[in-house]
C-alpha positions, 0 to 999 in steps of 0.5 A, spaced: 466 549 067 466 549 074 462 553 078 466 559 082 465 555 089 467 548 086 473 551 082 475 553 089 474 547 092 478 543 086 484 548 086 485 547 094 486 540 093 480 536 096 482 532 101 478 527 106 482 528 112 478 525 118 476 519 114 483 517 112 488 519 117 486 513 121 487 509 115 494 511 114 496 509 122 503 513 121 506 519 120 510 516 114 508 517 107 507 511 103 510 510 096 504 509 091 507 505 087 506 498 089 502 492 086 500 493 079 493 496 078 491 501 083 496 506 088 497 503 094 493 505 100 492 510 104 492 513 097 486 515 094 482 519 088 478 524 090 474 529 086 469 534 086 462 534 090 457 532 085 462 531 079 460 529 073 466 529 068 471 523 068 476 522 074 483 522 072 486 515 072 492 513 076 495 506 075 501 503 077 504 500 070 510 497 068 515 501 064 522 499 061 522 494 066 520 498 073 513 499 076 511 507 076 505 511 077 501 513 070 497 519 071 492 520 065 488 526 064 483 526 059 478 532 060 478 529 067 479 532 074 481 528 080 487 528 085 490 522 088 491 524 096 495 521 101 492 524 108 497 525 114 496 526 121 499 533 122 506 531 120 511 536 123 518 537 122 518 534 115 523 537 111 524 534 104 519 531 099 523 528 093 520 524 087 522 522 080 517 524 074 517 525 066 512 527 061 509 522 056 504 526 053 503 534 054 497 538 053 498 544 049 492 547 051 494 549 058 495 556 061 496 556 069 495 563 068 488 563 066 482 560 069 480 557 062 487 554 062 488 552 069 489 544 068 496 541 070 500 535 066 503 533 072 503 537 079 505 534 086 503 538 092 504 539 100 498 541 103 499 545 110 495 545 116 496 553 117 491 556 122 485 560 118 487 566 122 493 567 118 489 567 112 487 575 110 480 576 111 476 576 105 480 569 103 478 567 110 471 567 108 472 564 101 476 558 105 470 557 110 465 557 104 469 552 100 469 548 107 462 548 108 461 547 100 465 541 100 464 538 107 472 537 108 477 540 112 480 544 106 488 546 107 489 553 108 496 553 104 497 548 098 505 549 096 505 545 089 510 543 084 508 543 077 511 541 070 509 546 065 512 547 058 509 554 057 512 557 063 520 558 064 523 554 070 523 557 077 516 561 075 512 562 081 505 564 081 498 563 084 492 559 082 487 563 078 482 561 083 485 562 089 491 565 093 491 559 097 494 555 092 501 557 090 505 554 085 513 553 083 515 551 076 520 546 076 521 544 069 518 548 063 519 552 057 524 549 052 526 543 056 525 536 053 519 531 055 520 524 055 526 524 060 526 522 067 527 528 072 529 527 079 526 532 084 529 534 092 525 540 095 526 543 102 519 544 104 520 549 109 525 553 105 519 553 099 514 554 104 517 561 106 518 563 099 511 562 097 507 563 104 512 567 108 508 573 107 503 570 111 506 565 116 513 566 119 512 558 122 512 552 117 505 549 119 504 541 120 503 537 113 496 535 112 497 531 106 501 530 100 497 530 093 499 528 086 495 530 080 493 532 073 487 534 070 484 537 063 477 538 065 478 546 063 481 545 056 478 538 054 485 536 053 489 529 054 496 528 058 500 523 060 505 523 066 509 518 070 512 518 077 516 514 082 520 514 088 516 519 092 519 520 099 518 524 105 523 525 110 
């Protein structure tokens, strides 16, 4: 089990912004699917401080004659992060994904089941003054603990076979992470689904209670984890774009 602070850091989508923004060198989101093997830079895997469990595996592989990103979690944690130098005005995030193997032990409503089979997140640089007081102090603590500029608002899209489509919920660890289920209960796995999300609309839907303005993007994250349940999942992703 994660400690309370480590779990908060994990839920917030730990990112190493200061070091990686210079490496990105532009406002564009690089497609992680390039040459076979590790995802294309500046995408990089980030774990927890002093993480002892395995890291989630991210590899570009061949499937059905095309290259895709394979995301395999096995009792593991680790996020695939693309930092962005405070991109303002981005409207649409799109991608295609499918689930190869589900993890039936997940339950995003509980801390014990808080593992994702597949999740895509937009991390926003919302001013900390917009965060309610108690959560603001917890966020500051998590930033000190991690040594990273953790985001104040993470908008995440997830695929979860146990929750109905369009379910909106918050991470059981922190209100700084809010989730929308795009595919869920009763829907088939093993088939490609294409997503096109209007980021300002979704931000206002999930964080409009705290901010009337849509802050700049701080990073995009692709992830899966299974460290709480000890299970295994496999997902595929392709055609990730930011406009």
